Structure formats: structure tokens, C-alpha cells
C-alpha positions, 0 to 999 in steps of 0.5 A, spaced: 499 499 499 503 506 497 503 512 502 499 518 501 505 523 498 501 529 501 503 525 508 511 525 507 511 532 504 506 536 508 506 542 513 509 537 519 514 535 514 516 542 511 518 545 518 525 546 520 528 549 527 523 553 531 517 551 528 517 555 522 513 552 516 517 555 511 514 552 505 507 554 507 510 561 508 513 562 502 507 559 499 501 564 503 506 570 501 506 569 494 499 569 494 497 575 498 502 578 494 499 577 487 491 579 490 494 586 491 494 591 485 498 597 487 492 602 486 490 597 492 496 599 497 497 607 495 502 606 490 503 608 483 501 603 477 507 605 474 509 601 466 504 595 464 506 588 469 507 582 466 504 578 472 498 580 476 499 583 484 505 587 486 513 586 486 516 584 491 520 590 492 514 594 493 512 590 499 519 590 502 517 598 501 511 597 504 513 593 510 520 598 512 525 592 510 530 590 505 528 587 498 533 581 499 530 579 506 523 578 503 525 575 497 528 570 502 521 569 505 518 567 499 524 562 497 523 558 503 529 560 505 533 565 510 532 566 518 527 565 522 523 572 522 522 577 528 515 578 530 515 585 528 517 584 522 511 578 521 507 584 524 510 589 519 509 585 512 501 583 514 500 590 515 504 591 508 499 585 504 493 588 508 492 581 511 485 580 515 486 579 522 485 571 521 490 571 516 494 574 521 494 569 525 495 564 520 502 568 518 504 568 525 503 560 526 506 559 520 512 562 522 512 559 529 509 564 533 503 566 537 499 571 534 497 577 538 492 577 542 485 580 540 484 581 548 490 586 548 492 593 544 495 590 537 500 593 532 496 590 527 492 596 522 485 593 521 484 592 513 478 597 513 483 603 516 488 601 511 484 601 506 481 608 507 489 610 508 490 608 501 485 612 499 488 618 501 492 621 496 492 629 497 493 629 505 497 626 509 494 621 513 498 616 518 494 611 523 497 611 530 496 607 537 494 610 543 502 609 546 503 614 540 506 608 536 506 610 527 504 603 525 502 606 518 502 612 514 501 614 507 506 617 501 504 624 504 505 623 511 512 620 510 513 626 505 511 630 511 513 627 518 519 623 515 517 615 513 517 612 521 518 605 518 525 607 516 526 608 524 529 603 530 522 600 532 523 605 539 523 611 535 517 610 531 513 612 537 512 620 537 512 621 544 519 618 544 522 622 539 519 629 542 523 628 548 529 625 545 530 627 538 531 634 538 530 634 530 523 631 531 521 638 534 524 642 528 518 640 525 514 645 529 514 652 530 518 654 537 511 657 539 508 651 538 512 646 541 511 647 548 503 645 547 505 640 542 509 636 548 504 637 553 498 634 549 502 628 547 504 627 555 497 629 558 494 623 552 499 619 554 497 619 561 489 618 559 492 612 555 495 609 562 489 610 566 484 606 561 489 601 561 494 600 568 496 594 566 499 595 559 507 593 561 509 596 554 506 602 555 508 603 563 516 601 561 515 606 555 513 612 561 519 609 565 524 609 559 521 616 558 521 618 565 529 616 566 531 620 559 527 626 559 526 631 565 522 635 562 518 629 561 518 627 568 516 633 570 510 635 565 508 627 567 508 629 575 503 634 573 498 629 572 494 633 566 490 628 562 486 630 555 485 626 550 487 627 542 482 630 539 482 634 532 485 641 533 489 646 528 496 644 527 502 648 524 509 645 521 514 648 519 517 644 513 524 644 512 522 644 504 515 646 502 516 653 508 510 653 514 503 649 513 497 651 517 493 645 517 486 642 520 487 635 523 482 630 525 483 625 529 478 618 527 478 613 532 478 606 531 471 602 535 476 600 541 480 607 541 487 603 541 489 606 534 487 613 530 487 615 524 490 622 524 488 626 517 491 633 515 487 638 510 489 645 509 483 649 506 483 651 499 486 657 496 490 659 502 497 658 502 498 652 505 493 648 500 498 650 495 504 648 499 500 641 500 499 641 493 507 641 492 508 636 498 504 631 495 509 631 488 515 631 493 512 624 496 510 622 489 516 623 487 520 618 493 515 612 491 518 612 485 525 614 485 
């Protein structure tokens, strides 16, 4: 009696070291990549494509990783992907929660708990972000972690995915990186940092058992005397719609309406910046759009 070849070549046989199912992982990534069009993720269509879907280098760009590293995953070789990398790839491929969990399982990792705040941006929120091509928009966690950006947000704030993970947090950057404050006029900086600290304290009050959030506060208190002093004032305020002023190094001053849209669980926010039509800021925002598109196609 011959044995079913699938019993020898199935997922269990493909696993190597640490529970990673490299062949299944590679096949799953390829399928998810080929079902997406550039327009689905806010990228320009470009020249006619020989095969459907995104190119590997486009997925790598969206995930903030090297093309070679992503290619190795699709070729069932290379090192075991980290949880951070899995989260970035799931976001780049617009995976649903179930698909994200499947990706983690194939990589031998436990998926993020749905009971706790997650870095996985919901596909519906990403869909909205991808359609916002003429205004800066980004998804930020209530801890202050930048989770996703459109091209214009990268042109305005800089590409968060290009920074080390710890430096993708806007509160951390405000208090540890002097360049982060240079984007704002001097008269706006004090108000901005106070609002950030007050919002972070409100988040900690909602989730006092959030170990990652508590660790961020400890690190900030140890690193910045200014943060520690503001934290001890016990000011609390949830971040809402506002008018933001920027001093962009290329297009100059911008006065933008800032709208903050909350997810149902309130642990993620879509932050959208718009300029009033006919204003100087509106014209400068159009110039910023050209800069953002050039950075994607260069």
C-alpha cells in the first residue's frame, strides 16, 4: 500500500527549527502579494506589469525591510522572521486578523492577543489610508506608535518605518530627538509636548496593566527631566481635532486642520491633515504631494 505523498511533504515535514513552516509561509506570502494591485496600497501603477499583484520590492518598501530579506522569505530560506517583521509584513499585505494569525503560526509564533492593544492595523483602516492620496494621513496607536503612513505623511513627518522600532513612537521622539521638534514653530512646541504627555497619561489610566506602556513611561522619565516634570503635573487630555502648524524644511510653513478618527476600541487613531482651499498652506500641500510621489518612484 503506497503512502499518500502529502503525508510526507505536508506542513509538518516542511518545518525546520523553531516551528517555522518555510514552504507554507513562502506560498502564503506569494499568494497574498499577487492578489494586491498597487492602487490597493496607495502606490502608483507605473509601467505595465507582466504578472499580477505587487512586486517583491514594493512589499519590502511597505514593510520597511530590505528587498533581499523579503525575497528570502518567499523563497523558503533565510533567517526566522521576528515578530516585528511579521507585523510589518501583515500590514504591508493588508492581511485580515485571521490571515495575520495564520502568518504568525506559519512562522512558529503565537499571534498577538486580540484582548490587548495590537499593532496590526485593521484592513478597513488601511483602505481609508490608501485612498487619501492628497492629504497627509497616518495611523497611530494610543501609545504614540506610528503604525502606518501614506506617502504624504512620510513627506511631512519623515518615514517612520525607516527608524528603529523604539524611535517610531512620537512621544519618545519629542523628548529624545531635537530634530523631531524642528518640524514645529517654536511657539507651538510647548503646547505640543504638553498635549502628548496628557494624552499618554489618559491612555495609562485606561490600561494600567499595559506593561509596554508602563515601560515607555519609565524610559521617558529616566531619559528626560522635561517629561518627568510634565508627567508629575497629572494633566490628562485625550488627543482630538486641532489646528497644527508645521515648519517644513522644504515647502515652508503649513497651517493644517488635524482630524483624529478613533477605531472602535480607541487603541488606534487615523490622523488626517488638510489645508483650507485657496490658502498658502493648500498650495504648499500640493507641492508636498509632488515630493511624496517622487520619493515613491525614485
